[in-house]
Structure formats: C-alpha cells, structure tokens
C-alpha positions as CSV (number, residue, x, y, z in Angstrom):
1,X,-39.3,3.1,8.3
2,X,-36.4,4.4,10.5
3,X,-37.0,7.9,11.7
4,X,-33.7,9.9,11.5
5,X,-32.9,13.4,12.9
6,X,-29.7,15.0,11.7
7,X,-28.4,17.6,14.1
8,X,-25.8,20.2,13.2
9,X,-24.6,23.4,14.9
10,X,-24.8,25.2,11.6
11,X,-22.2,27.7,12.6
12,X,-18.9,27.1,10.6
13,X,-20.8,26.1,7.5
14,X,-22.9,29.3,7.7
15,X,-20.2,31.8,8.8
16,X,-16.9,30.6,7.4
17,X,-16.3,31.2,3.7
18,X,-14.4,28.0,3.1
19,X,-16.9,25.8,4.9
20,X,-19.9,27.6,3.4
21,X,-18.5,27.0,-0.2
22,X,-18.5,23.3,0.4
23,X,-21.7,23.0,2.4
24,X,-23.7,26.1,1.3
25,X,-27.0,24.8,2.8
26,X,-25.2,23.3,5.9
27,X,-23.7,19.9,6.8
28,X,-27.2,18.7,7.9
29,X,-28.7,19.4,4.5
30,X,-25.9,17.6,2.7
31,X,-26.4,14.6,5.0
32,X,-30.2,14.7,4.7
33,X,-29.9,14.6,0.9
34,X,-27.6,11.6,1.1
35,X,-29.7,9.7,3.6
36,X,-32.9,10.7,2.0
37,X,-32.1,8.4,-1.0
38,X,-32.7,5.4,1.2
39,X,-36.4,4.6,1.0
40,X,-36.3,3.0,4.5
41,X,-35.3,6.3,6.1
42,X,-37.5,9.2,7.1
43,X,-35.1,12.2,7.5
44,X,-35.5,15.6,9.2
45,X,-33.0,18.1,10.5
46,X,-32.4,20.2,13.6
47,X,-29.8,22.9,14.4
48,X,-28.4,24.6,17.5
49,X,-30.2,27.9,17.0
50,X,-33.7,26.3,17.2
51,X,-35.6,26.3,20.5
52,X,-34.0,23.7,22.8
53,X,-31.5,23.2,20.0
54,X,-34.3,21.5,18.1
55,X,-34.1,18.5,20.4
56,X,-37.2,18.7,22.4
57,X,-38.4,15.6,24.1
58,X,-41.2,15.2,21.5
59,X,-38.6,15.3,18.7
60,X,-36.4,12.8,20.4
61,X,-39.3,10.5,21.1
62,X,-40.1,10.6,17.4
63,X,-36.4,9.8,16.5
64,X,-35.1,6.3,16.1
65,X,-31.5,7.5,15.3
66,X,-29.9,10.8,16.0
67,X,-27.0,11.8,13.7
68,X,-25.0,14.4,15.6
69,X,-22.3,16.9,14.3
70,X,-20.8,19.5,16.6
71,X,-17.6,21.5,17.0
72,X,-17.6,25.2,17.9
73,X,-20.5,25.4,20.3
74,X,-19.7,22.4,22.5
75,X,-19.7,24.4,25.8
76,X,-22.8,26.4,24.9
77,X,-24.9,23.3,24.4
78,X,-27.6,23.2,27.1
79,X,-26.9,20.8,30.0
80,X,-30.6,20.1,30.2
81,X,-30.8,19.0,26.5
82,X,-27.6,16.9,27.1
83,X,-29.3,15.0,29.9
84,X,-32.4,14.5,27.7
85,X,-30.4,13.1,24.8
86,X,-28.5,10.8,27.2
87,X,-31.7,9.4,28.7
88,X,-33.2,8.9,25.3
89,X,-30.2,6.9,24.2
90,X,-30.3,4.8,27.3
91,X,-34.0,4.2,26.5
92,X,-33.1,2.8,23.0
93,X,-32.5,5.7,20.6
94,X,-29.5,5.2,18.4
95,X,-26.7,7.8,18.1
96,X,-24.3,8.4,15.2
97,X,-21.7,10.9,16.5
98,X,-19.6,12.5,13.7
99,X,-16.1,13.9,13.8
100,X,-15.7,16.5,16.6
101,X,-18.9,15.4,18.2
102,X,-16.5,13.1,20.1
103,X,-15.9,16.1,22.4
104,X,-19.5,17.0,22.8
105,X,-21.1,17.1,26.2
106,X,-23.4,14.3,25.0
107,X,-20.6,11.9,24.1
108,X,-18.6,12.7,27.2
109,X,-21.6,12.0,29.4
110,X,-22.4,8.8,27.6
111,X,-18.7,7.6,27.5
112,X,-17.6,8.7,30.9
113,X,-14.1,9.8,29.8
114,X,-12.4,13.0,28.7
115,X,-12.7,12.0,25.0
116,X,-9.5,13.9,24.2
117,X,-7.2,13.0,21.3
118,X,-4.5,14.5,19.1
119,X,-5.3,16.5,16.0
120,X,-3.8,18.4,13.1
121,X,-5.2,20.0,10.0
122,X,-4.6,19.1,6.4
123,X,-3.4,15.5,6.1
124,X,-4.2,12.7,3.7
125,X,-6.2,9.9,5.2
126,X,-6.6,6.2,4.3
127,X,-9.6,4.9,6.0
128,X,-9.2,1.1,6.4
129,X,-12.0,-1.3,7.0
130,X,-10.7,-3.7,9.6
131,X,-13.9,-5.4,10.4
132,X,-15.4,-6.2,7.0
133,X,-18.1,-8.6,8.4
134,X,-19.7,-5.9,10.5
135,X,-23.0,-4.5,9.1
136,X,-21.7,-1.0,9.1
137,X,-19.0,-2.1,6.7
138,X,-21.3,-3.7,4.1
139,X,-20.7,-2.5,0.6
140,X,-17.7,-0.4,1.7
141,X,-14.3,-1.1,0.0
142,X,-11.2,-2.2,2.0
143,X,-9.8,1.3,1.9
144,X,-11.3,4.7,1.3
145,X,-8.9,7.5,0.2
146,X,-9.5,11.0,1.6
147,X,-7.1,13.4,0.0
148,X,-7.6,16.1,2.7
149,X,-8.8,15.6,6.2
150,X,-8.2,16.8,9.7
151,X,-5.9,14.3,11.4
152,X,-7.2,12.7,14.6
153,X,-4.6,10.6,16.4
154,X,-4.1,8.3,19.4
155,X,-4.2,8.2,22.3
156,X,-7.9,8.7,22.1
157,X,-9.3,8.7,25.6
158,X,-12.5,6.7,25.1
159,X,-13.7,3.6,26.8
160,X,-13.1,0.3,25.1
161,X,-15.4,0.0,22.1
162,X,-17.6,-3.0,21.5
163,X,-16.2,-3.1,18.0
164,X,-13.7,-1.1,15.9
165,X,-14.9,-1.2,12.3
166,X,-12.6,1.4,10.7
167,X,-9.1,2.6,11.4
168,X,-7.5,5.7,9.9
169,X,-3.9,6.1,8.7
170,X,-2.7,9.6,8.1
171,X,0.1,11.0,6.0
172,X,1.9,12.2,9.1
173,X,2.1,8.6,10.3
174,X,-0.6,8.8,13.0
175,X,-3.2,6.1,13.3
176,X,-6.7,6.4,14.8
177,X,-9.7,4.2,15.8
178,X,-11.9,6.0,13.3
179,X,-15.2,4.0,13.4
180,X,-16.2,2.5,16.8
181,X,-19.4,1.0,18.2
182,X,-20.7,1.2,21.8
183,X,-23.8,0.2,23.7
184,X,-25.2,2.3,26.4
185,X,-28.4,1.0,28.1
186,X,-30.7,0.0,25.2
187,X,-29.0,2.4,22.8
188,X,-26.5,1.7,20.1
189,X,-23.8,4.3,19.3
190,X,-21.4,4.6,16.4
191,X,-18.6,7.2,16.5
192,X,-17.2,8.1,13.1
193,X,-14.1,10.3,12.7
194,X,-14.0,11.6,9.1
195,X,-14.9,15.1,8.1
196,X,-13.7,18.5,9.0
197,X,-16.0,21.3,7.9
198,X,-13.4,22.7,5.5
199,X,-13.2,19.4,3.5
200,X,-15.8,17.9,1.2
201,X,-15.7,14.5,2.8
202,X,-19.5,14.2,3.3
203,X,-19.9,14.4,-0.5
204,X,-17.9,11.1,-0.8
205,X,-20.3,8.2,-1.7
206,X,-18.3,5.7,0.4
207,X,-18.5,8.0,3.5
208,X,-22.3,8.4,2.8
209,X,-22.6,4.6,2.6
210,X,-21.0,4.2,5.9
211,X,-23.3,6.7,7.6
212,X,-26.4,5.1,6.1
213,X,-25.2,1.7,7.2
214,X,-24.6,3.1,10.7
215,X,-28.1,4.5,10.9
216,X,-29.5,1.1,10.0
217,X,-27.3,-0.6,12.6
218,X,-28.1,1.9,15.3
219,X,-31.9,1.7,14.8
220,X,-33.4,0.4,18.0
221,X,-34.4,-3.2,18.5
222,X,-36.1,-2.3,21.7
223,X,-37.4,1.1,22.9
224,X,-38.8,2.2,26.2
225,X,-40.4,5.5,27.1
226,X,-37.7,7.9,28.4
227,X,-39.7,8.5,31.7
228,X,-39.4,4.8,32.5
229,X,-35.6,5.0,32.3
230,X,-35.5,8.2,34.4
231,X,-37.6,6.5,37.1
232,X,-35.2,3.5,37.5
C-alpha cells in the first residue's frame, strides 16, 4: 500500500466563483477521489490552513508520496515546513508537484534554480507523450487534448531533468517540458504542468491516469529516517 498525502492551498477553489464551480470541494478532494479508486493507494489530504500547513513531521513520516498543488500562497508558506519537506524528500519520500507548484519554495529549494517560465491564460494544449516506455506514460495515449489550459512556455529555468516524459504544445505556438522527472537524494520527483484552477483538467481521465502513474513511480524504493539525513 502506497501512502499518499494530497496537499492543496484550498484558496482559489474556495474563494473564486469560477474555480469553486469546477472544484466545489477543492482540488485536493477531486484528486483524492481519482487516486482513491486505485486499491494500492491509501489517500489523505492536507491544506494550507491546517496547523503547520497539515505537513507535520509525523504526517510526512507517514507519507510515501506527497502530491503538491500551490499557487497564490507561495510566499506565505512556512520556511520551516519547506525545510522539513525538503529533508523528507531527500530521505526518500516521493513528490508529485503540480502546475504552479513549480514556483513553490519547496520546488525552488529542491531544484536550486529560479523555476521561472512564460505563461498566458486561455490556450488550447496538446500534451504529447514523448517517452512512451516510461512507467509514468503507461496506458496514456500519444496525445491528450486539453481544450482550455494556462500556457506555460520556455524558457523554463529548471535543472536538466532525468527524463522528459511529456511535452506540451499550445495554440499560441509555445512549447513546454510538461512532465519531467528528477532525483534528489533518495527521493523521486515528478513535475507535471497541466491544470489551472479555472479549467476542469483534473476531471480528465487521462490526466488522472498520469498522476496515478506518477504516484506509483515516485513511491520510495528506499527510505531513511529524516533525522539521519539531517545529521549527515
């Protein structure tokens, strides 16, 4: 059983009418329902407003893979919790960072770059699978059509990925490395671009399939106690 914690700010999808209409119970709940269908996953959720953002050390120690969505509260996220998440990833916990989580303190600390990119609202995206033999691509078609999406474009200031599994093409002619894997310490990381809070992308079965695959791929093969990593 893979223990999954789905973390969400739960701000836009609670406060903005358009986002709330698409995700009335929050992005985290939508993803929890999708992942909960997999009998090999044990899923729980956490949100920004909980004590220590819901990511206490005991929660992280009981998490094999953290699925992380953030956007509006990047700067307000506790530096202490950021360091805690980083150390737990280095100790073996997997991380699936979604959409604007690329610019979270957690990802910037783990990647060591600015993680900046180009963006624009309201474009059509074709998500191409360019590494079909990768486990995260299993059962996913060659191309996933997303009628409305927030465009993310190059140059994306991230370190060289271990693998690029998906590439996005947008109707404004931008392209983007949309699904990339990294390894930090003992932890596996998958960054996945699709989904702005105003678009129903997380209801798409193919997008759900990719996230489920990513959780399985990011699950730790080796895990050490976080304190051991901190002592190195």
